N, C-alpha and C positions, 0 to 999 in steps of 0.2 A: 192208224197200220200207214196205211196212203201214205198221208205227210209224213208220216218221222221215214219209211223211207228215203225220200225223195230227200229231207234232210241231210240226210247221216248219208248218203251221194254224194249232195253237192257238194258238204263241204271237204270230201275227199275228193270232191274234182277236182274244186276251191284247191288247195295242197299244192298243186300243181302248177299256177301258176307264178307263182319268186322262179322257177327254175325253166320253166317255157317261154318267160322272160329274158335271161340271162341266156337265152339259145336261139333268141331272137334278135336281139341284139349284137348280140357276140356274131350269127351269120350278117349277119346288115350289112355289119363290120367289114366282114372277111370279101364281101362280093362290089365293097370301094367308100361304103358311103361312112361318111364322118362325120366319129367318135359321138358331136355334139349330138350332130343329128337320131346315130338311132338309140339316144339313150332319153329322146323322147315316150320310144313303143314302146308297148305294157299289152300282156295277152291275158285276157278271161277268157275263161269259161261259161256259156253261159248253157244252158239248152243241149246237154253232153257235147254242147261245137264249142272250137276257137272261133276267138274273136280277139282284131289288132282294133288296137285306140291310142291315140296318140291327140297333143292339144291341137285345138279349129289356129292358134296363134305361124307352127308348124304345116302345116295342112300341104298346101300349096308346096313347098321344097321337097316335101316328103311325099307325094305323087310323083312330081319331077322328076324324083331318082325310081321309082315302082313304074314309070308308065312313060320315064324317057319326057325331053323339055326339045324346044329347036333347035339347042345348041348338045348337047349330050344326049346318050343312045341310054333306054330305056338298063335298071341293073335291079330288077324285082326279088327280092324275099316274100314280101304279105302276101304275093297270091297264090306262091309256094309251101310255105311257113302250113300256113292251120291243118293243110289233105294232106303235106304231108305227114306233119304231127297226131292225125285223128288216132294212129293206131296206132298211138296210146293213152288214146283217150282212152281205146278202145281194149283195149291190155287192163291198164287205169279201172274202167268197171272191171271187165272178171274180176281182178284183185279185188274188190269187194267187194261184191256179190260171195266169192268162196267164204271168206272174211264173217262176213254175214251172217252167214250159212253154218260157223263154226260156233261163233261168236252165241247162238239164238238157240242154240244146241241140235237145226232136225239136222246138221252132221255130223257124224262123233265122231 
């Protein structure tokens, strides 16, 4: 039963990844990141936490944008995105919980 619940919740949370990825990329571009680099950003949800990933090939460039370089100051996006959107995850978990209780007939 617990595995069924976990699987169902994980599927529900994973359905949020595409929209969160679009939101993260837009936020990066709005903060002045080059669109090409922002396109490498991806959001994954694991264990009810938001994780941001990108390819190793662009890691140095992305980290320079996020943390700053000798030439340019930081344009932080990644550090704040997960914490800012954690409430979205909590709301999705709440929504899923209520829906599950109705679907199983636990709530009338």
